[in-house]
N, C-alpha and C positions, 0 to 999 in steps of 0.2 A: 685173596688181595690181587693174585693175579691172575683166578676165574673171573671176576669183578674189571678187570681192564680189558681184558683180549672179548668178554663180552659187548663190553663197550667202541671193540674196534671193531664186535659183529656188527654192529645195531648200522654205525656211521656208515662202514661198506652198503649194507642192506638196503639203507634209504638211502645213496647218495645214488645206488645200481636204480634206484625206486622213479628216483626225480623228485625226492624232497626236496624241496628248498633249504637252505642252507640254516633258520631261524625253526623250522619241525627238526630240524635232526639236533637240534643245541637243543629245544628242549624233549625232544629223546631221550637223553643226558642224562639231563637234573634229572627225567620221571625215576631212572635208574640211576642219580644217586638217591634221591629222596626213597630207595626199595631200599638201596644201603643203607640207608642211615636208619630207615626205621625197623630195621634186619639187628643192630646195630646194641640198640637201645633200647629192647619188646622180647627178644630172644634172655634168653639167661645163660648165662657164660658154660661156655663148653658145649654148644649148642652146637652142631657138626654148621650146619645151614649160615652159624655168625662163625665157627671160627675156620670155615669155605672165603667169608668176607670179608675176614682183615681179626678179627675177634678185638676187637678195643674203636668201639666210640668215636674218640680221642682224636684217631689220623686223619678217620674222613668230613672229620669235623677242621682242620685244621685246612686240609684238601679242598676244601666246603670257601676257606675266606680265606685261602689262597687264591682259588679260581675268579670270585666274588672283585678285588682288587684288580686283578686285569679284567675283567667286566668291565670298572669304576672305571679303570686307566684310557680303556680305550674307546671308552666314553667317553671320557672331558673330551682327549684327543681330537675326535670327530669331530666335536662344538666348538675346540678351539681351531681349527680350517676350516672351517665352516663357516668361520664368524670375522674373518684376514677380508681385511676390506681391499675390492681393487686400486689398485697403485691409482697417481691422477692418471691420465691421459694422455701429460706428456710422458710420461713413462712406461705405461705402454701399448704406444704406437705412434708411428713420423706425424705427421703432417710437413700438408709442400708434396713436392712429384717422392713417389713410387719412389720403393728402396727397392736394385737387383733380384731383390727377394718371394717382392709383393708386385709385379712385371708378372712375373716367372707363375705366379700363385691366382695371377690373373686374365694369364695369356686368351685363355679358351672365350671370356667376356667381348676383352681388346681387340680382339681380333671382329666384329658382330661386325654390321653392319652400323645395326641399330643400337649395341652398346660403348662401342670404340674406350679409345680412351678419358674422353669429357665426360659419356655416361658408372662409368668405374667411379671417377673422381667423384662424382656427383653423392657415389652408395659411400664412399668412402668416407662425406664429408654429413654426408645425414647420419639426425636421430629419429628412430624408430623406437616406440613402445611396447611393446606387448604385457595385454592383460591378460592372464592364464598364461601356466607352463606347465598345462594338461595334454591330453589327447592331441587339439589341434599345437596347441603353443608347443610339443616337443619336434614336429618338423616345419612351422614358421622360422624357428629359432635357430637349430641349424643351417640350415636352407641363407634363411640373413645371415647367418654368420657365416658360414662357405662364401656367402656373395660378398665379404667384405663391407656391409655396413658399419659403417665407420665405429658407431654409438647405440646399444641397443639397451636399452632400460628391457625389466622384468618386473610387473608387480606378480602377487599372491601371496598368502599365504596359507597356503594348504603341505603337510608334508608328502612325501612319498611312502607309500601300504606298496604291496603286494599285487592288489585287486587293478594298478597302473599300471603295472609292466608288459600288459599283455595288448596293450596299443599307446603308450608311452613314453616313446623310444628315445628321448632323452636321457633317461634313470635307469640309472641298473638297481639288483638285486645289493649291492654289495650297499647301496646305499638311499635305501630301506628303512627310513624316519629320521632321514634329515633334511628341512626345507625343501621345498623343489625348487627355490632360484636359485640353493645357495649348488647344487648339486643341477641343472643347469645353469651357471655359470662352468662350474668347472668343464661343462662335453663342449659346454662353446667353445673356450678362450683354449682344450683342446687342440678342439680343429680348425683355429682361427689366431695366433700367439699376437696379430696385429691387428687388436681389436680392442675395445674397449668399454663391459658388460659389467652393466648398471642393476645387482638383486637389490629390493626390494621384496622384504620379506612383509609383509599385512598387510591385508584387508584392503580394496581400494575404500573409499569410501567420502559421500557426496565433502569432504572439509578440505581432503585434501585433491580433488583429484582435477578440478583446472590447473592448480597452481602446478601441478607435476604437470600435466596436457603439454604444458608454454613450454614447459622446457622441451617439445619435441619436434619432430615436422611431420609425423603422421602414428596412424596406432594406429595398433590391430586387436582385432579383441577378440577372441576366445572359451571365453569362460561360457558354463552350462545352466548360468542363473539373469531369468527376465530380468532381476531388481537389477544386479551388479549388471548387461545389457543397458537397460532405459538407463540408466547413472552415466551409465560411458557415456552412449549419448550427447546429452546434455551436455557437459564436461566438456569434448569435442565440435559440438558446435557452438560449445561459451568459445571456445579460447579461437573458435573458426578452422579447424586442424582435420584434416579429411579420413574417414575410419573406414578401414578396411575390414567388415566383419565376415566367419564363418558364423558356421553351425552346422549340428551333426548328432541324428539318432538312430538305431540301428541298420538299416543300413541304406537310410541317406542322405545330406546332405547341402548346403546352401554358402553361394558368398554371394559379396556386393559391395560396391564403393561408395561411400554416402558421405555425399561431400554439399550441401543446402549451400555455402557460400557459393563456389558454380555454376550453381542452378538447378543440382541432383537434389535429390530430395536425402530428409535421416532416415533416421533408423522407427522415429515414432513415426512419421511420412504413413510405415507400413503396417509399421503394430501397435498403434497407439495403447493397449489396449495388453494385456497378460491375457497366453488360456487357458481357456477354462480346465480343471483340474481336469488332471488326464488328458487330453489334446497330448498337450508333449513332456510324456512325462522325461524326466533323464534318465543319463546314460547309466547309473549304477540299478534307476527304476525298470528300464526295457533293457537295458543291454547295447548295447553296442559294436558290430562287427571293424575285427583290429586294425586293419590297413585303413578304413575307411578317413580317420582323421590325417593319415599318411596323406592322401590325394589332397580331400580340402584344404589343409594345413600347410601340403605344397601349395598347391594352389592361389593360398594363399600369400603366400611368400614371394608366389610369382608375378601378384597384382600389385605388392608394396616394389617389386623390383622396378615392374615398368612405370609404375609411382612416380616414382622419383626418378628414374632417367626420360624418364618422358618417350619410350618407346610405346610400339603400336597404340589400340583400344582398350581401351580398360572396362571396369565396367562398370562407371560413376550411372546412377539411369537405370540399369539393369542391376538383374538379378540371378543366375548362374545355378540348377540346381540339377541335380545326381541323385540322378537313382542304381543304388553301384549293380543290385539286385537285378533290373537290368539290363544291364550295359544300356543306359540308355541319359543322354547327357542334352537340358533344351538349356536358354533363358528369354528370360520376361521384361519383358518393360516397364519402368516402375516412375510415376509422374510425382510427383508433388503434392502436399494439401494447404493449396490457401490458406486453410482455417488450424495449421497443426499447433500443436501449444510451443512445442520445440522450436519451430525454425519456421513458424508464422512471419515473424517478426521480419526476417531477411531482405 
């Protein structure tokens, strides 16, 4: 039996040095356990290999049962922690004047002429909804939290997977399998405990979109699905909410502010129809450079700050295009369509 434990330790250390994730290392140990149990069951008693690996399947079955109980306990504990609801806003952040801690935290904003104390107060009182906690949502959520946006909602029905971690920096390896909204909530409140995070672990649907959007001042859309983008745009127009939309693919990204209530076009004015098959493949199909969503998502967060504090010139009626491969950025003007079926009546 000592030989098996020594072999397991060796496999773990070699796999760790090779850079394999923890899930892969545990899988290797599981395969080793199955192999040892097979030896105990299939080989006759007294066989040297069976004696070397313990001599009896009973002990290994007990050990396996204990391991299963530990795994189930940890999974249950993780699920309970993930489902803990955020306390009421009155318990999570102070209303009214800034506390000394907040003044210190936001000092670099307050000294800026374009933001100042009034702008930071607007950020604290703002409510922003982010659709998607993936590549674009990760930097958006982290920077909005760090900036002190008082209430941040995030809606996403997906869970964290290892393929996300190349670019979705708000999540961690240890939170693999956890709903993205709860993983994001943990990271945001760890960064800034003075904000309120509202996680919605569900798919955005037409039945809930308008009612949900009505609770917020600004919508940020970072999903990579055209149908969902269309739904987000319709709900934003219906509720009169400005919409900051970002998109990425391989090496390129784009960002714009859609706000027909204030004269800018809506998303449907520019993209009235879904792209042809293969013309706009998803990140899973075509790939994406890991830092690219960080660039575009950070720009989205910055445009949100400008919109909420009325600082500078935003991207209303304009779209910024970023070509990371050639290090080029350009801005194009956008116009409303009078015959737009979504915002033409405004």
